[in-house]
C-alpha positions as a Markdown table, in Angstrom:
| # | Residue | x | y | z |
|---|---|---|---|---|
| 1 | Unk | -6.6 | 2.9 | 21.6 |
| 2 | Unk | -6.0 | 6.6 | 21.5 |
| 3 | Unk | -4.6 | 8.3 | 18.7 |
| 4 | Unk | -3.9 | 12.0 | 19.5 |
| 5 | Unk | -2.9 | 14.4 | 16.3 |
| 6 | Unk | -1.3 | 18.0 | 16.6 |
| 7 | Unk | -2.5 | 20.4 | 13.7 |
| 8 | Unk | -3.2 | 23.9 | 12.7 |
| 9 | Unk | -5.9 | 24.7 | 10.6 |
| 10 | Unk | -3.6 | 27.1 | 8.6 |
| 11 | Unk | -1.6 | 23.7 | 7.5 |
| 12 | Unk | -2.2 | 22.5 | 4.2 |
| 13 | Unk | -0.3 | 19.3 | 5.2 |
| 14 | Unk | -2.6 | 19.0 | 8.0 |
| 15 | Unk | -5.6 | 19.4 | 5.5 |
| 16 | Unk | -3.8 | 16.5 | 3.3 |
| 17 | Unk | -2.8 | 14.6 | 6.4 |
| 18 | Unk | -6.5 | 14.2 | 8.0 |
| 19 | Unk | -8.1 | 12.7 | 4.9 |
| 20 | Unk | -4.5 | 9.9 | 4.4 |
| 21 | Unk | -4.9 | 9.0 | 8.0 |
| 22 | Unk | -8.7 | 8.3 | 8.0 |
| 23 | Unk | -8.3 | 6.5 | 4.4 |
| 24 | Unk | -5.5 | 4.2 | 6.8 |
| 25 | Unk | -7.9 | 4.0 | 9.6 |
| 26 | Unk | -10.5 | 2.4 | 7.5 |
| 27 | Unk | -8.1 | 0.1 | 6.6 |
| 28 | Unk | -7.0 | -0.8 | 10.1 |
| 29 | Unk | -9.2 | -4.1 | 11.2 |
| 30 | Unk | -9.7 | -2.6 | 14.9 |
| 31 | Unk | -10.5 | 1.0 | 13.6 |
| 32 | Unk | -13.7 | 0.8 | 15.4 |
| 33 | Unk | -11.4 | 0.6 | 19.1 |
| 34 | Unk | -9.5 | 3.7 | 18.3 |
| 35 | Unk | -10.3 | 7.1 | 19.8 |
| 36 | Unk | -8.9 | 10.1 | 18.0 |
| 37 | Unk | -8.2 | 13.2 | 19.6 |
| 38 | Unk | -7.1 | 16.4 | 17.9 |
| 39 | Unk | -4.8 | 18.9 | 19.7 |
| 40 | Unk | -3.7 | 22.4 | 18.8 |
| 41 | Unk | -0.4 | 23.3 | 17.5 |
| 42 | Unk | 0.0 | 27.1 | 16.0 |
| 43 | Unk | 2.1 | 27.4 | 13.2 |
| 44 | Unk | 2.4 | 31.2 | 14.1 |
| 45 | Unk | 1.6 | 31.7 | 17.3 |
| 46 | Unk | 2.9 | 35.1 | 17.7 |
| 47 | Unk | 0.7 | 36.8 | 14.8 |
| 48 | Unk | -1.5 | 39.1 | 16.2 |
| 49 | Unk | -5.5 | 39.0 | 15.5 |
| 50 | Unk | -6.0 | 40.8 | 12.7 |
| 51 | Unk | -3.1 | 40.8 | 11.0 |
| 52 | Unk | -3.9 | 38.6 | 7.8 |
| 53 | Unk | -2.6 | 38.2 | 4.5 |
| 54 | Unk | -3.0 | 36.4 | 1.2 |
| 55 | Unk | -0.9 | 33.3 | 1.4 |
| 56 | Unk | 0.5 | 33.5 | -1.7 |
| 57 | Unk | 2.1 | 36.9 | -1.1 |
| 58 | Unk | 3.0 | 35.4 | 2.6 |
| 59 | Unk | 4.8 | 32.8 | 0.7 |
| 60 | Unk | 6.5 | 35.1 | -1.6 |
| 61 | Unk | 7.9 | 36.7 | 1.4 |
| 62 | Unk | 8.7 | 33.7 | 3.5 |
| 63 | Unk | 10.8 | 32.3 | 1.1 |
| 64 | Unk | 12.0 | 35.1 | -1.4 |
| 65 | Unk | 10.2 | 34.0 | -4.2 |
| 66 | Unk | 8.2 | 35.9 | -6.9 |
| 67 | Unk | 4.4 | 36.1 | -6.8 |
| 68 | Unk | 4.5 | 33.6 | -9.4 |
| 69 | Unk | 6.8 | 31.0 | -8.1 |
| 70 | Unk | 5.0 | 30.9 | -4.8 |
| 71 | Unk | 1.7 | 30.4 | -6.6 |
| 72 | Unk | 3.2 | 28.0 | -8.3 |
| 73 | Unk | 3.9 | 26.2 | -4.7 |
| 74 | Unk | 0.5 | 26.6 | -3.9 |
| 75 | Unk | -0.6 | 25.1 | -7.1 |
| 76 | Unk | 1.7 | 21.8 | -6.4 |
| 77 | Unk | 0.0 | 21.4 | -2.7 |
| 78 | Unk | -3.3 | 21.9 | -4.6 |
| 79 | Unk | -2.7 | 19.0 | -6.8 |
| 80 | Unk | -1.5 | 16.5 | -4.0 |
| 81 | Unk | -4.9 | 17.9 | -2.2 |
| 82 | Unk | -6.9 | 17.2 | -5.2 |
| 83 | Unk | -5.3 | 13.8 | -5.9 |
| 84 | Unk | -6.6 | 13.0 | -2.5 |
| 85 | Unk | -10.5 | 14.0 | -3.2 |
| 86 | Unk | -10.1 | 17.5 | -1.3 |
| 87 | Unk | -10.9 | 20.6 | -2.7 |
| 88 | Unk | -8.2 | 23.3 | -2.6 |
| 89 | Unk | -8.2 | 26.9 | -3.5 |
| 90 | Unk | -5.2 | 28.8 | -4.7 |
| 91 | Unk | -6.3 | 31.8 | -4.9 |
| 92 | Unk | -8.0 | 34.2 | -2.5 |
| 93 | Unk | -6.9 | 32.4 | 0.1 |
| 94 | Unk | -5.6 | 34.0 | 3.7 |
| 95 | Unk | -3.0 | 33.1 | 6.3 |
| 96 | Unk | -3.1 | 35.0 | 9.8 |
| 97 | Unk | -3.2 | 33.8 | 13.4 |
| 98 | Unk | -4.9 | 30.4 | 14.7 |
| 99 | Unk | -5.6 | 30.7 | 17.9 |
| 100 | Unk | -9.2 | 31.9 | 18.2 |
| 101 | Unk | -9.6 | 28.5 | 15.9 |
| 102 | Unk | -8.2 | 26.5 | 18.5 |
| 103 | Unk | -10.0 | 28.1 | 21.3 |
| 104 | Unk | -13.2 | 27.5 | 19.4 |
| 105 | Unk | -11.8 | 23.9 | 18.8 |
| 106 | Unk | -11.4 | 22.9 | 22.4 |
| 107 | Unk | -15.1 | 24.4 | 23.2 |
| 108 | Unk | -16.1 | 22.0 | 20.5 |
| 109 | Unk | -14.3 | 19.0 | 22.2 |
| 110 | Unk | -16.1 | 20.1 | 25.5 |
| 111 | Unk | -19.0 | 20.0 | 23.5 |
| 112 | Unk | -18.2 | 16.8 | 21.4 |
| 113 | Unk | -18.4 | 18.4 | 18.1 |
| 114 | Unk | -14.6 | 18.9 | 17.7 |
| 115 | Unk | -14.1 | 16.9 | 14.7 |
| 116 | Unk | -17.2 | 18.6 | 12.6 |
| 117 | Unk | -15.6 | 21.9 | 14.0 |
| 118 | Unk | -12.2 | 21.0 | 12.3 |
| 119 | Unk | -13.8 | 19.4 | 9.3 |
| 120 | Unk | -15.9 | 22.7 | 8.9 |
| 121 | Unk | -12.9 | 25.0 | 9.3 |
| 122 | Unk | -10.4 | 22.9 | 7.0 |
| 123 | Unk | -12.9 | 23.2 | 4.2 |
| 124 | Unk | -13.7 | 26.8 | 4.9 |
| 125 | Unk | -9.9 | 27.8 | 4.5 |
| 126 | Unk | -8.7 | 25.4 | 1.8 |
| 127 | Unk | -12.2 | 25.3 | -0.3 |
| 128 | Unk | -14.4 | 27.7 | 0.3 |
| 129 | Unk | -14.4 | 31.8 | -0.2 |
| 130 | Unk | -14.8 | 32.3 | 3.8 |
| 131 | Unk | -11.9 | 33.4 | 5.9 |
| 132 | Unk | -11.1 | 31.7 | 9.0 |
| 133 | Unk | -9.8 | 35.2 | 10.7 |
| 134 | Unk | -12.9 | 36.7 | 11.0 |
| 135 | Unk | -15.3 | 36.2 | 13.9 |
| 136 | Unk | -18.7 | 36.0 | 12.1 |
| 137 | Unk | -17.0 | 33.1 | 10.2 |
| 138 | Unk | -16.1 | 31.5 | 13.1 |
| 139 | Unk | -19.7 | 31.7 | 14.7 |
| 140 | Unk | -21.4 | 30.8 | 11.8 |
| 141 | Unk | -19.0 | 27.6 | 11.2 |
| 142 | Unk | -19.5 | 27.0 | 15.2 |
| 143 | Unk | -23.3 | 26.8 | 14.7 |
| 144 | Unk | -23.1 | 24.6 | 11.7 |
| 145 | Unk | -20.9 | 21.9 | 13.8 |
| 146 | Unk | -23.8 | 22.1 | 16.2 |
| 147 | Unk | -22.3 | 24.6 | 18.9 |
| 148 | Unk | -24.6 | 27.5 | 20.5 |
| 149 | Unk | -24.3 | 30.4 | 18.3 |
| 150 | Unk | -24.0 | 32.5 | 22.0 |
| 151 | Unk | -21.6 | 30.5 | 23.8 |
| 152 | Unk | -19.3 | 30.5 | 20.7 |
| 153 | Unk | -19.8 | 34.4 | 21.1 |
| 154 | Unk | -18.8 | 34.7 | 24.2 |
| 155 | Unk | -15.5 | 32.2 | 24.1 |
| 156 | Unk | -14.6 | 34.4 | 21.1 |
| 157 | Unk | -14.9 | 37.6 | 23.0 |
| 158 | Unk | -12.9 | 36.4 | 25.9 |
| 159 | Unk | -9.4 | 35.8 | 24.9 |
| 160 | Unk | -8.4 | 33.8 | 28.3 |
| 161 | Unk | -11.6 | 31.3 | 27.3 |
| 162 | Unk | -9.6 | 27.9 | 26.9 |
| 163 | Unk | -6.2 | 29.6 | 25.9 |
| 164 | Unk | -4.7 | 27.6 | 28.7 |
| 165 | Unk | -6.1 | 24.3 | 27.1 |
| 166 | Unk | -4.2 | 25.4 | 24.0 |
| 167 | Unk | -1.2 | 26.1 | 25.3 |
| 168 | Unk | -1.4 | 22.4 | 27.6 |
| 169 | Unk | -1.5 | 21.0 | 23.8 |
| 170 | Unk | 1.3 | 23.1 | 22.6 |
| 171 | Unk | 3.5 | 22.2 | 25.9 |
| 172 | Unk | 2.8 | 18.5 | 25.4 |
| 173 | Unk | 3.6 | 18.7 | 21.6 |
| 174 | Unk | 7.3 | 20.4 | 22.6 |
| 175 | Unk | 7.7 | 17.9 | 24.8 |
| 176 | Unk | 7.1 | 15.0 | 22.6 |
| 177 | Unk | 9.3 | 16.0 | 20.5 |
| 178 | Unk | 7.3 | 17.7 | 17.4 |
| 179 | Unk | 8.5 | 20.5 | 15.7 |
| 180 | Unk | 5.8 | 20.6 | 13.2 |
| 181 | Unk | 2.5 | 19.1 | 12.2 |
| 182 | Unk | 0.6 | 17.4 | 11.1 |
| 183 | Unk | 2.2 | 15.0 | 14.3 |
| 184 | Unk | 0.2 | 11.9 | 15.4 |
| 185 | Unk | 0.6 | 9.9 | 18.8 |
| 186 | Unk | -0.4 | 6.5 | 18.6 |
| 187 | Unk | -1.2 | 4.9 | 22.0 |
| 188 | Unk | 1.5 | 7.0 | 23.5 |
| 189 | Unk | 4.2 | 4.6 | 22.2 |
| 190 | Unk | 4.6 | 5.7 | 18.5 |
| 191 | Unk | 4.9 | 9.3 | 16.8 |
| 192 | Unk | 4.0 | 9.5 | 13.0 |
| 193 | Unk | 5.3 | 13.1 | 11.5 |
| 194 | Unk | 4.0 | 14.6 | 8.4 |
| 195 | Unk | 1.0 | 14.0 | 6.0 |
| 196 | Unk | 2.1 | 10.4 | 5.4 |
| 197 | Unk | 0.4 | 7.7 | 2.7 |
| 198 | Unk | -2.4 | 6.1 | 4.2 |
| 199 | Unk | -0.5 | 2.6 | 4.2 |
| 200 | Unk | 2.1 | 4.0 | 6.3 |
| 201 | Unk | -0.8 | 5.3 | 9.1 |
| 202 | Unk | -2.3 | 1.8 | 8.7 |
| 203 | Unk | 1.1 | 0.1 | 9.3 |
| 204 | Unk | 1.5 | 2.7 | 12.6 |
| 205 | Unk | -2.0 | 1.5 | 13.6 |
| 206 | Unk | -0.8 | -2.2 | 13.5 |
| 207 | Unk | 2.5 | -1.7 | 14.9 |
| 208 | Unk | 1.0 | 0.0 | 18.5 |
| 209 | Unk | -2.2 | -2.3 | 18.7 |
| 210 | Unk | 0.2 | -5.4 | 18.7 |
| 211 | Unk | 2.3 | -3.7 | 22.1 |
| 212 | Unk | 0.1 | -1.7 | 23.8 |
| 213 | Unk | 2.0 | -0.6 | 26.7 |
| 214 | Unk | 2.5 | 3.0 | 27.5 |
| 215 | Unk | 6.6 | 4.1 | 26.5 |
| 216 | Unk | 8.3 | 7.0 | 25.3 |
| 217 | Unk | 7.2 | 8.1 | 22.0 |
| 218 | Unk | 9.3 | 6.6 | 19.3 |
| 219 | Unk | 9.1 | 9.0 | 16.5 |
| 220 | Unk | 8.9 | 7.9 | 12.7 |
| 221 | Unk | 8.5 | 10.8 | 9.9 |
| 222 | Unk | 10.0 | 8.9 | 6.9 |
| 223 | Unk | 10.2 | 11.9 | 4.1 |
| 224 | Unk | 6.1 | 13.1 | 4.5 |
| 225 | Unk | 5.8 | 17.0 | 3.9 |
| 226 | Unk | 4.5 | 18.7 | 7.1 |
| 227 | Unk | 4.6 | 22.8 | 8.3 |
| 228 | Unk | 6.8 | 23.9 | 10.9 |
| 229 | Unk | 7.0 | 25.1 | 13.7 |
| 230 | Unk | 8.0 | 28.6 | 12.4 |
| 231 | Unk | 4.8 | 28.5 | 9.6 |
| 232 | Unk | 7.3 | 26.9 | 6.9 |
| 233 | Unk | 5.5 | 24.6 | 4.9 |
| 234 | Unk | 7.2 | 21.6 | 2.8 |
| 235 | Unk | 6.0 | 22.3 | -0.8 |
């Protein structure tokens, strides 16, 4: 059974949702028969390369809050992440366009290293003092994930490299009705939106396993937090 996960490296609920999904998958009896595929979704697709701002400042501007209020919003998300066993920095993180990250993830997918790079990118963005919006950081992450340095540099230098793959993922997300991320599609039968609790993912996997006949996606979102296509994230 295949599970497809649309996400963005800039989305804190994708970071949290991945950990919760993995916990739910670990409790699923047929977990060894599940193939997980990660797909691209940009929260801020129109943002130019190099247009980077501190996350707290971005939140304050987007929501019309003071910097102190925006920091409190980040502290709330950080507490949820830490409760999931994830490290999360509030100060010093940046927000920008993630097109290059997604293109590099498609290279990693072609080389069988997609999840390794995704985990490293999440950690760099949310837990470490490394900006995923810097080319040299992305190259180093690619090498750490097992990719060839020269090949990673060639991809990052060519804005067309894997661009069609990113856009294809995003079109498909729109066709499936995804308006935010994380968005999980199980066996092209069930859709689950947001960073749901682990037990929700386990139940969804069990339900999808019981009736593995391709149908239109039935989306169940509940009240789980997510990040929208306008770069707005629930707090």
